[in-house]
BADO-953497 format. One record per residue: residue number from 1; residue in one letter; x, y, z of N, C-alpha, C in turn. Coordinates in nm, 2 decimals, always signed. Layout:
REM residues N
ATOM, k, r, n_px, n_py, n_pz, ca_px, ca_py, ca_pz, c_px, c_py, c_pz
ATOM, NUM, A, X, Y, Z, X, Y, Z, X, Y, Z
...
This chain:
REM residues 68
ATOM, k, r, n_px, n_py, n_pz, ca_px, ca_py, ca_pz, c_px, c_py, c_pz
ATOM, 1, M, +2.79, +2.00, +8.96, +2.86, +2.05, +8.84, +2.76, +2.09, +8.73
ATOM, 2, F, +2.65, +2.02, +8.72, +2.55, +2.04, +8.62, +2.41, +2.06, +8.69
ATOM, 3, P, +2.39, +2.18, +8.75, +2.27, +2.19, +8.83, +2.14, +2.17, +8.75
ATOM, 4, N, +2.13, +2.21, +8.62, +2.01, +2.19, +8.55, +1.98, +2.05, +8.52
ATOM, 5, L, +2.08, +1.97, +8.48, +2.07, +1.83, +8.46, +2.02, +1.76, +8.59
ATOM, 6, S, +2.08, +1.80, +8.70, +2.05, +1.74, +8.83, +1.90, +1.78, +8.87
ATOM, 7, A, +1.86, +1.90, +8.83, +1.72, +1.94, +8.86, +1.62, +1.86, +8.78
ATOM, 8, E, +1.65, +1.84, +8.65, +1.57, +1.76, +8.56, +1.56, +1.62, +8.61
ATOM, 9, M, +1.67, +1.56, +8.65, +1.67, +1.43, +8.71, +1.58, +1.42, +8.83
ATOM, 10, A, +1.59, +1.52, +8.92, +1.50, +1.52, +9.04, +1.36, +1.53, +9.00
ATOM, 11, R, +1.32, +1.62, +8.90, +1.18, +1.64, +8.86, +1.13, +1.50, +8.81
ATOM, 12, S, +1.21, +1.43, +8.74, +1.17, +1.30, +8.68, +1.19, +1.18, +8.78
ATOM, 13, R, +1.23, +1.22, +8.91, +1.25, +1.12, +9.01, +1.35, +1.01, +8.96
ATOM, 14, M, +1.46, +1.06, +8.90, +1.56, +0.97, +8.84, +1.69, +0.99, +8.92
ATOM, 15, N, +1.75, +0.88, +8.96, +1.88, +0.89, +9.02, +1.99, +0.86, +8.92
ATOM, 16, L, +2.11, +0.86, +8.96, +2.22, +0.84, +8.87, +2.23, +0.70, +8.81
ATOM, 17, K, +2.19, +0.60, +8.89, +2.19, +0.47, +8.84, +2.08, +0.45, +8.74
ATOM, 18, M, +1.97, +0.51, +8.76, +1.86, +0.50, +8.66, +1.91, +0.57, +8.53
ATOM, 19, L, +1.97, +0.69, +8.54, +2.02, +0.76, +8.42, +2.13, +0.67, +8.35
ATOM, 20, S, +2.21, +0.61, +8.42, +2.31, +0.53, +8.37, +2.25, +0.41, +8.29
ATOM, 21, S, +2.15, +0.35, +8.35, +2.08, +0.24, +8.28, +2.01, +0.29, +8.15
ATOM, 22, E, +1.94, +0.40, +8.16, +1.87, +0.45, +8.05, +1.96, +0.49, +7.93
ATOM, 23, T, +2.07, +0.54, +7.96, +2.16, +0.59, +7.86, +2.27, +0.49, +7.82
ATOM, 24, E, +2.29, +0.39, +7.90, +2.39, +0.29, +7.88, +2.53, +0.35, +7.89
ATOM, 25, I, +2.54, +0.45, +7.98, +2.67, +0.51, +8.02, +2.70, +0.44, +8.15
ATOM, 26, G, +2.82, +0.39, +8.17, +2.86, +0.33, +8.30, +2.84, +0.42, +8.42
ATOM, 27, Y, +2.79, +0.36, +8.53, +2.76, +0.44, +8.64, +2.88, +0.52, +8.70
ATOM, 28, E, +2.99, +0.45, +8.71, +3.11, +0.52, +8.77, +3.15, +0.63, +8.67
ATOM, 29, S, +3.15, +0.61, +8.54, +3.18, +0.71, +8.44, +3.09, +0.82, +8.45
ATOM, 30, L, +2.96, +0.80, +8.46, +2.86, +0.90, +8.47, +2.88, +0.98, +8.60
ATOM, 31, K, +2.91, +0.92, +8.70, +2.93, +0.99, +8.83, +3.05, +1.08, +8.82
ATOM, 32, N, +3.16, +1.04, +8.76, +3.28, +1.12, +8.74, +3.25, +1.24, +8.65
ATOM, 33, K, +3.16, +1.22, +8.55, +3.13, +1.33, +8.46, +3.04, +1.43, +8.53
ATOM, 34, M, +2.95, +1.38, +8.61, +2.86, +1.47, +8.68, +2.93, +1.56, +8.78
ATOM, 35, N, +3.03, +1.50, +8.84, +3.10, +1.58, +8.94, +3.22, +1.66, +8.88
ATOM, 36, G, +3.24, +1.65, +8.75, +3.34, +1.73, +8.68, +3.48, +1.67, +8.68
ATOM, 37, T, +3.50, +1.55, +8.72, +3.63, +1.48, +8.72, +3.67, +1.45, +8.57
ATOM, 38, T, +3.57, +1.41, +8.49, +3.60, +1.39, +8.35, +3.49, +1.46, +8.27
ATOM, 39, E, +3.51, +1.48, +8.14, +3.42, +1.55, +8.06, +3.32, +1.46, +7.98
ATOM, 40, F, +3.20, +1.51, +7.96, +3.11, +1.43, +7.88, +3.16, +1.43, +7.73
ATOM, 41, K, +3.14, +1.32, +7.67, +3.16, +1.31, +7.52, +3.03, +1.35, +7.45
ATOM, 42, R, +3.05, +1.40, +7.33, +2.93, +1.45, +7.26, +2.82, +1.34, +7.25
ATOM, 43, D, +2.86, +1.21, +7.22, +2.76, +1.11, +7.21, +2.69, +1.08, +7.34
ATOM, 44, E, +2.75, +1.10, +7.45, +2.69, +1.08, +7.58, +2.59, +1.19, +7.61
ATOM, 45, M, +2.63, +1.31, +7.57, +2.54, +1.43, +7.58, +2.41, +1.40, +7.50
ATOM, 46, I, +2.42, +1.35, +7.38, +2.31, +1.32, +7.30, +2.22, +1.22, +7.36
ATOM, 47, K, +2.28, +1.11, +7.42, +2.20, +1.01, +7.49, +2.12, +1.07, +7.60
ATOM, 48, I, +2.18, +1.16, +7.68, +2.11, +1.22, +7.79, +2.01, +1.31, +7.74
ATOM, 49, K, +2.03, +1.39, +7.64, +1.93, +1.48, +7.58, +1.81, +1.40, +7.54
ATOM, 50, K, +1.82, +1.28, +7.49, +1.71, +1.20, +7.45, +1.62, +1.16, +7.57
ATOM, 51, V, +1.68, +1.15, +7.69, +1.60, +1.12, +7.81, +1.52, +1.24, +7.85
ATOM, 52, F, +1.57, +1.36, +7.82, +1.50, +1.49, +7.85, +1.47, +1.57, +7.72
ATOM, 53, P, +1.38, +1.52, +7.64, +1.36, +1.58, +7.50, +1.31, +1.72, +7.51
ATOM, 54, E, +1.25, +1.76, +7.62, +1.19, +1.90, +7.63, +1.30, +2.00, +7.66
ATOM, 55, C, +1.42, +1.96, +7.70, +1.53, +2.05, +7.74, +1.63, +2.06, +7.62
ATOM, 56, T, +1.70, +2.17, +7.62, +1.81, +2.19, +7.52, +1.93, +2.14, +7.58
ATOM, 57, M, +2.03, +2.11, +7.50, +2.16, +2.06, +7.55, +2.23, +2.17, +7.62
ATOM, 58, N, +2.22, +2.30, +7.57, +2.28, +2.41, +7.64, +2.23, +2.42, +7.78
ATOM, 59, Y, +2.10, +2.40, +7.80, +2.04, +2.41, +7.93, +2.09, +2.29, +8.02
ATOM, 60, L, +2.08, +2.17, +7.97, +2.11, +2.06, +8.05, +2.26, +2.06, +8.09
ATOM, 61, F, +2.35, +2.10, +8.01, +2.49, +2.09, +8.04, +2.55, +2.23, +8.07
ATOM, 62, A, +2.47, +2.32, +8.11, +2.53, +2.45, +8.17, +2.59, +2.42, +8.30
ATOM, 63, S, +2.71, +2.47, +8.32, +2.79, +2.44, +8.44, +2.74, +2.54, +8.55
ATOM, 64, E, +2.79, +2.52, +8.67, +2.75, +2.62, +8.78, +2.80, +2.76, +8.74
ATOM, 65, E, +2.91, +2.77, +8.68, +2.96, +2.90, +8.64, +2.87, +2.97, +8.54
ATOM, 66, D, +2.81, +2.89, +8.45, +2.72, +2.95, +8.35, +2.59, +3.00, +8.41
ATOM, 67, T, +2.55, +2.95, +8.52, +2.42, +2.98, +8.58, +2.43, +3.10, +8.67
ATOM, 68, E, +2.55, +3.15, +8.70, +2.57, +3.26, +8.80, +2.55, +3.39, +8.73
């Protein structure tokens, strides 16, 4: 659902459990947000942005439709 975020996680050798721990977002909740079942809240997006400071929020949270 979020290919750029997934790519940045891969570049950083970070899996979903690691991102969950780093951001203090529950693993199941984060998994649902990443696959599009539920939406990210703004504060969650900010926490994730802090993990990838070199990336913009627009880049990280572009959906697959946005990248086509």
